[in-house]
C-alpha positions as CSV (number, residue, x, y, z in Angstrom):
1,X,-26.5,-52.2,-12.7
2,X,-25.9,-49.0,-14.7
3,X,-28.6,-46.5,-15.4
4,X,-29.0,-44.6,-18.6
5,X,-27.4,-41.2,-19.1
6,X,-30.8,-39.7,-19.5
7,X,-31.7,-40.9,-16.0
8,X,-28.6,-39.4,-14.5
9,X,-29.2,-36.1,-16.2
10,X,-32.8,-36.1,-15.1
11,X,-31.8,-36.7,-11.5
12,X,-29.3,-33.8,-11.7
13,X,-31.8,-31.4,-13.1
14,X,-34.4,-32.5,-10.5
15,X,-31.9,-32.1,-7.6
16,X,-31.7,-35.8,-6.7
17,X,-28.5,-37.7,-5.9
18,X,-26.9,-40.2,-8.2
19,X,-23.9,-42.5,-8.0
20,X,-20.8,-42.2,-10.2
21,X,-18.7,-45.3,-10.4
22,X,-15.0,-45.3,-11.0
23,X,-13.3,-48.1,-13.1
24,X,-12.0,-51.1,-11.1
25,X,-8.4,-50.5,-12.2
26,X,-8.4,-47.0,-10.8
27,X,-10.1,-46.5,-7.4
28,X,-13.0,-48.8,-8.1
29,X,-15.1,-46.7,-5.8
30,X,-18.5,-44.9,-6.1
31,X,-19.2,-41.3,-5.2
32,X,-22.6,-39.8,-4.4
33,X,-23.2,-36.8,-6.6
34,X,-25.5,-33.9,-7.1
35,X,-25.1,-30.4,-8.8
36,X,-24.1,-27.7,-6.3
37,X,-26.8,-25.4,-7.8
38,X,-29.4,-27.9,-6.4
39,X,-27.8,-28.1,-2.9
40,X,-30.3,-28.3,-0.1
41,X,-30.0,-29.2,3.6
42,X,-31.7,-32.5,2.9
43,X,-29.3,-33.5,0.1
44,X,-26.2,-32.5,2.1
45,X,-27.5,-34.4,5.1
46,X,-28.1,-37.5,2.9
47,X,-24.5,-37.4,1.6
48,X,-22.8,-37.0,5.0
49,X,-25.0,-39.5,6.8
50,X,-25.4,-42.2,4.1
51,X,-22.2,-41.6,2.0
52,X,-20.0,-41.0,5.1
53,X,-17.1,-39.7,3.0
54,X,-15.6,-36.2,2.6
55,X,-18.0,-33.7,1.1
56,X,-16.2,-31.9,-1.8
57,X,-17.2,-29.4,-4.5
58,X,-15.6,-30.0,-7.9
59,X,-15.2,-26.8,-9.9
60,X,-13.2,-25.5,-12.9
61,X,-9.8,-23.7,-12.8
62,X,-11.6,-20.6,-14.2
63,X,-14.0,-20.7,-11.2
64,X,-11.2,-21.2,-8.7
65,X,-9.3,-18.2,-10.1
66,X,-12.4,-16.0,-10.1
67,X,-13.0,-16.8,-6.4
68,X,-9.3,-16.6,-5.6
69,X,-9.1,-20.1,-4.2
70,X,-5.5,-21.2,-3.9
71,X,-4.5,-24.8,-3.8
72,X,-4.3,-26.4,-0.3
73,X,-0.7,-27.4,-1.2
74,X,1.5,-26.4,-4.2
75,X,1.2,-28.7,-7.2
76,X,4.9,-29.7,-6.8
77,X,4.2,-30.8,-3.2
78,X,1.1,-32.8,-3.9
79,X,1.7,-36.3,-2.8
80,X,-1.9,-37.5,-3.0
81,X,-2.2,-40.8,-4.9
82,X,-4.3,-39.3,-7.7
83,X,-3.0,-35.7,-7.5
84,X,-6.4,-34.4,-6.4
85,X,-6.2,-30.6,-6.4
86,X,-7.9,-29.5,-3.2
87,X,-8.1,-25.7,-2.6
88,X,-8.4,-24.1,0.8
89,X,-11.7,-25.0,2.4
90,X,-14.4,-22.3,2.4
91,X,-17.7,-21.2,4.1
92,X,-20.1,-18.6,2.8
93,X,-19.2,-15.3,4.4
94,X,-22.8,-14.3,5.3
95,X,-26.2,-15.8,6.3
96,X,-24.8,-18.9,8.0
97,X,-23.9,-20.1,11.5
98,X,-20.7,-22.0,12.2
99,X,-20.6,-23.4,8.6
100,X,-20.7,-27.1,9.5
101,X,-24.5,-27.7,9.5
102,X,-26.2,-29.3,6.5
103,X,-28.0,-26.0,5.9
104,X,-24.8,-23.9,6.1
105,X,-22.9,-26.2,3.8
106,X,-25.8,-26.2,1.3
107,X,-25.8,-22.4,1.2
108,X,-22.0,-22.4,0.7
109,X,-22.3,-24.9,-2.2
110,X,-25.0,-22.9,-3.9
111,X,-23.0,-19.7,-3.5
112,X,-20.0,-21.3,-5.3
113,X,-22.2,-21.5,-8.4
114,X,-23.4,-17.9,-8.4
115,X,-22.1,-15.9,-11.3
116,X,-22.0,-12.7,-9.2
117,X,-20.1,-14.3,-6.3
118,X,-16.6,-13.0,-5.6
119,X,-13.7,-13.9,-3.3
120,X,-15.1,-11.8,-0.4
121,X,-18.3,-13.8,-0.4
122,X,-16.4,-16.6,1.3
123,X,-14.2,-17.1,4.4
124,X,-11.3,-19.4,4.6
125,X,-10.8,-21.9,6.0
126,X,-14.3,-23.4,6.1
127,X,-16.3,-26.6,5.9
128,X,-16.7,-27.2,2.2
129,X,-13.7,-28.5,0.2
130,X,-13.5,-27.3,-3.4
131,X,-11.6,-29.5,-5.9
132,X,-10.1,-28.1,-9.1
133,X,-10.7,-30.3,-12.2
134,X,-8.0,-30.9,-14.8
135,X,-7.9,-28.2,-17.4
136,X,-8.8,-30.7,-20.1
137,X,-11.7,-32.0,-18.1
138,X,-12.8,-35.7,-18.1
139,X,-10.8,-36.3,-21.4
140,X,-7.6,-35.4,-19.5
141,X,-8.3,-37.0,-16.2
142,X,-11.1,-39.5,-15.7
143,X,-11.8,-39.0,-12.0
144,X,-14.9,-38.2,-10.0
145,X,-14.0,-34.5,-9.9
146,X,-14.1,-34.3,-13.7
147,X,-17.1,-36.6,-14.0
148,X,-19.1,-34.4,-11.6
149,X,-18.4,-31.3,-13.7
150,X,-19.1,-33.1,-17.0
151,X,-22.5,-34.2,-15.6
152,X,-23.4,-30.7,-14.6
153,X,-22.5,-29.4,-18.0
154,X,-24.4,-32.2,-19.8
155,X,-27.4,-31.3,-17.6
156,X,-26.9,-27.6,-18.6
157,X,-26.3,-26.5,-15.0
158,X,-23.4,-24.4,-13.6
159,X,-20.2,-26.5,-13.6
160,X,-19.8,-26.9,-9.9
161,X,-20.7,-30.3,-8.4
162,X,-20.9,-32.0,-5.0
163,X,-19.4,-35.4,-4.4
164,X,-18.9,-37.7,-1.4
165,X,-17.3,-41.1,-1.3
166,X,-19.6,-44.1,-0.5
167,X,-18.4,-45.9,2.6
168,X,-20.0,-48.9,4.2
169,X,-21.4,-48.8,7.8
170,X,-18.3,-50.8,9.0
171,X,-16.0,-48.1,7.6
172,X,-14.7,-49.9,4.5
173,X,-15.1,-48.6,1.0
174,X,-18.2,-49.7,-0.8
175,X,-17.5,-51.6,-4.0
176,X,-19.2,-53.9,-6.5
177,X,-22.4,-55.4,-5.2
178,X,-22.3,-53.1,-2.2
179,X,-22.7,-50.1,-4.5
180,X,-25.5,-51.9,-6.4
181,X,-27.4,-52.7,-3.2
182,X,-27.1,-49.1,-1.9
183,X,-28.4,-47.8,-5.2
184,X,-31.3,-50.2,-5.1
185,X,-32.1,-49.5,-1.5
186,X,-32.3,-45.7,-2.1
187,X,-33.5,-45.9,-5.7
188,X,-30.6,-44.0,-7.1
189,X,-29.4,-44.0,-10.7
190,X,-25.8,-45.1,-11.2
191,X,-23.4,-44.5,-14.1
192,X,-19.8,-45.3,-14.9
193,X,-17.3,-42.6,-15.5
194,X,-16.4,-44.1,-18.9
195,X,-20.0,-43.5,-20.1
196,X,-19.9,-39.9,-18.9
197,X,-16.6,-39.4,-20.7
198,X,-18.0,-40.6,-24.0
199,X,-21.0,-38.2,-23.6
200,X,-18.9,-35.3,-22.6
201,X,-16.8,-35.6,-25.8
202,X,-19.6,-33.7,-27.5
203,X,-19.3,-30.7,-25.2
204,X,-17.5,-27.5,-26.2
205,X,-14.0,-27.1,-24.7
206,X,-14.0,-25.0,-21.4
207,X,-11.8,-22.0,-21.2
208,X,-8.3,-23.1,-20.2
209,X,-7.0,-19.8,-18.7
210,X,-4.8,-20.6,-15.7
211,X,-4.1,-17.0,-14.6
212,X,-6.1,-14.0,-13.4
213,X,-4.9,-10.4,-13.4
214,X,-5.1,-8.9,-9.9
215,X,-3.6,-5.4,-10.2
216,X,-1.8,-3.1,-12.6
217,X,0.1,0.2,-12.3
218,X,2.8,2.3,-13.9
219,X,6.4,1.6,-12.8
220,X,9.2,4.0,-13.7
221,X,12.6,2.2,-13.3
222,X,16.3,2.9,-13.9
223,X,15.9,1.0,-17.2
224,X,12.9,2.9,-18.5
225,X,9.2,3.2,-17.9
226,X,7.2,0.0,-17.6
227,X,3.7,-1.1,-16.6
228,X,3.6,-3.7,-13.8
229,X,0.9,-6.4,-13.6
230,X,0.3,-8.9,-10.9
231,X,-1.3,-12.2,-11.7
232,X,-2.6,-15.1,-9.6
233,X,-2.1,-18.6,-11.0
234,X,-4.2,-21.7,-10.4
235,X,-1.7,-23.0,-7.8
236,X,-2.2,-19.8,-5.7
237,X,1.2,-18.3,-6.6
238,X,1.5,-14.7,-7.7
239,X,3.6,-13.8,-10.8
240,X,4.6,-10.4,-12.1
241,X,4.7,-9.1,-15.7
242,X,6.5,-5.9,-16.7
243,X,5.4,-4.5,-20.0
244,X,6.7,-1.8,-22.2
245,X,4.9,-0.3,-25.3
246,X,2.7,-2.3,-27.6
247,X,3.1,-5.9,-26.7
248,X,0.2,-7.1,-29.0
249,X,1.8,-6.3,-32.4
250,X,2.4,-9.0,-35.0
251,X,6.1,-8.5,-35.2
252,X,8.3,-10.2,-32.5
253,X,8.9,-8.3,-29.3
254,X,11.7,-9.2,-26.8
255,X,10.4,-11.4,-24.0
256,X,12.2,-12.6,-20.9
257,X,10.9,-15.4,-18.7
258,X,12.8,-14.8,-15.5
259,X,12.5,-17.1,-12.5
260,X,12.8,-15.3,-9.2
261,X,16.3,-15.5,-7.7
262,X,16.5,-13.8,-4.3
263,X,20.2,-14.5,-4.0
264,X,21.2,-13.2,-7.4
265,X,18.6,-10.5,-8.2
266,X,18.5,-8.9,-4.7
267,X,21.7,-9.9,-2.9
268,X,23.9,-9.8,-6.0
269,X,25.3,-13.3,-5.6
270,X,28.1,-14.2,-7.9
271,X,27.1,-17.9,-8.0
272,X,24.7,-17.4,-10.9
273,X,24.1,-15.0,-13.8
274,X,20.4,-14.2,-12.9
275,X,20.9,-10.6,-12.0
276,X,22.9,-9.9,-15.1
277,X,20.2,-11.6,-17.2
278,X,17.5,-9.6,-15.5
279,X,19.2,-6.2,-16.0
280,X,20.2,-7.0,-19.6
281,X,16.6,-8.1,-20.5
282,X,15.1,-4.9,-19.0
283,X,17.6,-2.8,-21.0
284,X,16.9,-4.6,-24.2
285,X,13.1,-4.3,-23.8
286,X,13.3,-0.6,-23.0
287,X,15.6,0.0,-26.0
288,X,13.2,-1.8,-28.3
289,X,10.3,0.3,-27.0
290,X,8.1,-2.8,-26.6
291,X,8.4,-6.1,-24.7
292,X,7.6,-8.2,-21.7
293,X,9.5,-9.4,-18.7
294,X,7.8,-12.1,-16.7
295,X,9.1,-12.4,-13.1
296,X,8.0,-15.9,-12.2
297,X,7.5,-17.2,-8.7
298,X,9.9,-20.1,-9.2
299,X,12.7,-19.6,-6.8
300,X,15.6,-22.1,-7.1
301,X,14.3,-23.5,-10.4
302,X,11.1,-24.3,-8.7
303,X,12.4,-26.0,-5.5
304,X,11.9,-23.0,-3.2
305,X,14.3,-20.8,-1.3
306,X,15.1,-23.2,1.6
307,X,15.9,-26.1,-0.7
308,X,17.9,-23.8,-2.9
309,X,20.1,-22.9,0.1
310,X,20.4,-26.6,1.0
311,X,21.6,-27.2,-2.5
312,X,24.1,-24.4,-2.1
313,X,25.5,-26.1,0.9
314,X,26.0,-29.3,-1.0
315,X,27.7,-27.4,-3.8
316,X,30.2,-26.3,-1.3
317,X,31.2,-30.0,-0.9
318,X,31.9,-30.3,-4.6
319,X,28.6,-31.1,-6.2
320,X,27.3,-29.0,-9.2
321,X,23.9,-27.4,-9.3
322,X,22.2,-30.4,-10.8
323,X,23.9,-33.0,-8.6
324,X,22.9,-31.0,-5.5
325,X,19.2,-31.0,-6.4
326,X,19.2,-34.7,-7.1
327,X,21.0,-35.5,-3.9
328,X,18.1,-33.7,-2.0
329,X,15.6,-35.9,-3.8
330,X,14.4,-33.0,-5.9
331,X,14.1,-32.4,-9.6
332,X,17.0,-30.9,-11.4
333,X,14.5,-28.3,-12.8
334,X,11.0,-28.3,-11.2
335,X,9.7,-25.4,-13.2
336,X,6.6,-25.5,-15.4
337,X,6.7,-22.8,-18.0
338,X,3.1,-23.3,-19.1
339,X,2.1,-20.6,-16.7
340,X,4.4,-18.2,-18.6
341,X,2.6,-19.1,-21.8
342,X,-0.7,-18.4,-20.1
343,X,0.5,-15.0,-18.9
344,X,1.7,-14.0,-22.4
345,X,-1.6,-15.1,-23.9
346,X,-3.4,-13.0,-21.3
347,X,-1.3,-10.0,-22.2
348,X,-2.1,-10.5,-25.9
349,X,1.5,-11.4,-27.0
350,X,1.5,-12.9,-30.5
351,X,5.2,-13.1,-31.5
352,X,8.3,-13.1,-29.2
353,X,12.0,-13.2,-29.4
354,X,12.7,-15.0,-26.1
355,X,15.8,-13.8,-24.3
356,X,17.0,-17.1,-22.9
357,X,19.6,-19.9,-23.1
358,X,17.0,-22.5,-22.1
359,X,15.1,-24.2,-25.0
360,X,12.5,-25.6,-22.5
361,X,11.1,-22.1,-22.2
362,X,10.1,-22.0,-25.9
363,X,8.0,-25.1,-26.2
364,X,5.0,-24.1,-24.0
365,X,4.9,-20.7,-25.8
366,X,4.7,-22.4,-29.2
367,X,2.1,-24.8,-27.9
368,X,-0.1,-21.8,-27.1
369,X,0.2,-20.3,-30.6
370,X,2.9,-17.7,-29.9
371,X,5.5,-17.4,-32.7
372,X,8.9,-17.7,-31.0
373,X,12.5,-17.3,-31.8
374,X,15.3,-17.1,-29.2
375,X,18.3,-15.0,-28.4
376,X,21.1,-16.0,-26.0
377,X,21.4,-13.9,-22.9
378,X,24.1,-14.5,-20.4
379,X,27.1,-13.0,-18.5
380,X,30.0,-15.4,-17.8
381,X,32.2,-14.8,-14.8
382,X,34.9,-16.9,-13.1
383,X,32.4,-17.5,-10.2
384,X,29.5,-18.7,-12.3
385,X,31.4,-20.6,-15.1
386,X,31.0,-24.0,-13.4
387,X,27.3,-23.4,-12.7
388,X,26.7,-22.5,-16.4
389,X,28.7,-25.4,-17.6
390,X,26.5,-27.8,-15.6
391,X,23.4,-26.2,-17.0
392,X,24.7,-26.7,-20.6
393,X,25.8,-30.3,-20.0
394,X,22.9,-31.5,-17.9
395,X,19.9,-29.2,-18.5
396,X,20.3,-28.6,-22.3
397,X,21.0,-24.9,-22.1
398,X,22.7,-23.2,-25.0
399,X,25.4,-20.7,-24.3
400,X,27.5,-20.3,-27.5
401,X,30.1,-18.1,-25.8
402,X,30.8,-20.7,-23.1
403,X,33.9,-22.7,-23.9
């Protein structure tokens, strides 16, 4: 049933569709595929009339960031069975009609591959659905999204694909002999994802940057003079970095990974120690003459503001901060600090003394090659003592001065 890899790559280079087959123990489905660089009205029409599934455009995180394509839903809210990372849908901003015709979608697909294309070359929402591949590609996630990008790369074409699920005329998913019969009827090559994964193992690793700098400016503060930088992450969230002095030196600089806390940082809530930590970190960085404060868009340990206030209400009934999150069906700590590591790498930080009580903040930095040590940073008050004790007992925080 399967064709050779050479046949698949020849079809890709020639602008002809092929079939990519999933393993039976995953989805067990086949997707029609062609490289987006080869998109034509005829190819798009073939996929939507014969494939009958959703026309999607797999691309890399790097490409999504360059085009400022945010995820359709945040990663921590993604409930799709295979965690497919859909971005907002797009249309080309110029030279098309309503965006839905085969010709319009073909133009949008081709524009996604253009090196010179920028965010303003697309309108949102639209009629093409980009899908972001896993950072590690097909070696990390063996789905059709990653297989499409691997095929484009093996064919030495821009790493943006086009895929569409193969659905039978009666509306059921095509599988097994139905896929073979379709391939024979249309004389299409067919390949299994596993074979593409083996071939793609020879490819060089793609850039894994998950962040993109959007803006920078000077920011004088009550604590000292800083530079402020705004970054966009792959999930569409914006994060802030305040830098002071030379942050790229080989000796450790003070670094604070600070998760946004509206109630503490802005409204001076006494329930937590966030504001005190924020101010202490800024003072220490300014005094050192060099350092970084990352202000991360992770309100409520990643659960969001509304859920945080719901957790506050439960804490009024006697629950601690961890029990309240769990009672809401949420993670005790939903944050992913890998984005912080990406931000520091982008800023050129090589060595850091991390101002934190939370060891979980250190591991992602070490994994990205940053030399790290830590220094406790807290302010204990009668109002936040119970909160801090819960974080030590249940979240692994280290606060030596907390009895």
